[in-house]
N, C-alpha and C positions, 0 to 999 in steps of 0.2 A: 472593660466591662461597662455596660450602661444599665442603669435601673430606672424603670418608669413607675411613678407612684401616682395612682389615679385618686381623685376625690370628687365629691359632689353629688353622688348618686343618692337615691332615696325613693320615697313614696310620694306621689303627686296625683292630684285629680285630673281627670281628662280636661284638656284645655289649658292646663297650667304650664309652668316653665321650670326648667332645671339647667344649671350650668355645670359641666364637667370640666375638670382641670387635670392635667397630666404633666407632672414635672419630671424632666429627664436629668439624671445625674451621671457624671462620668465625663472623662476628657473627650468630648465629641468634637472632632475636627470638621466633620461634614456629614450630610446625609441627603437622601433623595427626598423623602417626605415623611411627615408625621401624620397620624391620623387615628381615626376611631373605627372600631369594628363592633359588632354585637352578635350575640348568639343566645338562642333559646334552646331548651332541651330538645334533643332529637334532630336538630337541624344544623347545618354547617355554619361556621362563622362567616359573616358578610361585611362588606365595607359599608360604613355609614357615611363617612366624610373624610377627606385627606386634604393636606396643603403641602405643597412641595417648598423646597428651600427657595424657590423663586416666586412663592406665593400663588402658584396655580392651585385652584381648589377643584376638587371632585366631590360630587354627592350622589348618594343612591337616589333613584327617582322618587322613592317613597318619603323622603325627608326634605326634598327641594322646596324652598320657600319657607320652610318651618325652622330648619337647623342651620347654624352658621359656625364654620370652623375658623379659628384664627390662631395666631401664635405670637408669643413674645420672645424674640431672640435673646434678649438680655438675660432672660430667666430660663431659657431652654424649656419653655412651657407651651403646650398646645391646649386650647380650649374647644369645648363644644357647647354653644348656646342652643338650647332645645326649647322651642316655643310650640304652642298649640299641640301639646302632647296628646297622643292617642293610646288607648290600651294596647294596640298592636305594637307600639314602641317598647313595651316591656320586655326587657332582656338584660343580660350581663353585657356591659359595655367595656371593651378592652382597648387600651391605647397601644399604639404601635409606632415604631420608628424603623424605617426601611433604608437599606443600604447605608448604615451608619459606619463611619471611619473613626475610630478612636485612637488617641495617642498610645504608642507602644504595641499596638495590635495590628498585625498584618490582615489586610482584607476588609471586605464590607460584610456587615452582619444586620440581621433583623432582630428586633427585641420586643417583647410584649410586656405589658403591665399584668397585674394580677386580676383585674377585673373589678368593676363596681356594679352593683345591682340597681337598675332602675325599674321602678314599678309604676304603672299608670292605671289608676282605678277608674271604672266607668261611673 
């Protein structure tokens, strides 16, 4: 079993910055990617940024050049540095780990965090 605990959300003015963190607990042996998704009411959850176990990063077009995803292997933690925030970045941000293999569990699984609210005022 893997638990993802997010932190760092909050309210910020347009143009400001926030840094989200997501710590993964559990005996993770391997995974394909960790990343961040976001969702606003009435819309599907969408990818913001992800980073694979080989450090290949992917970004949504809307955040390229403003957001940076990174990870600390020693802490099983993934970060999302968000700069030049815009009101349209307001959403609940969810941490995700994809195709995770954990000790004592057969197969690969996907896990989600509980979400953290990011609100950007104009």
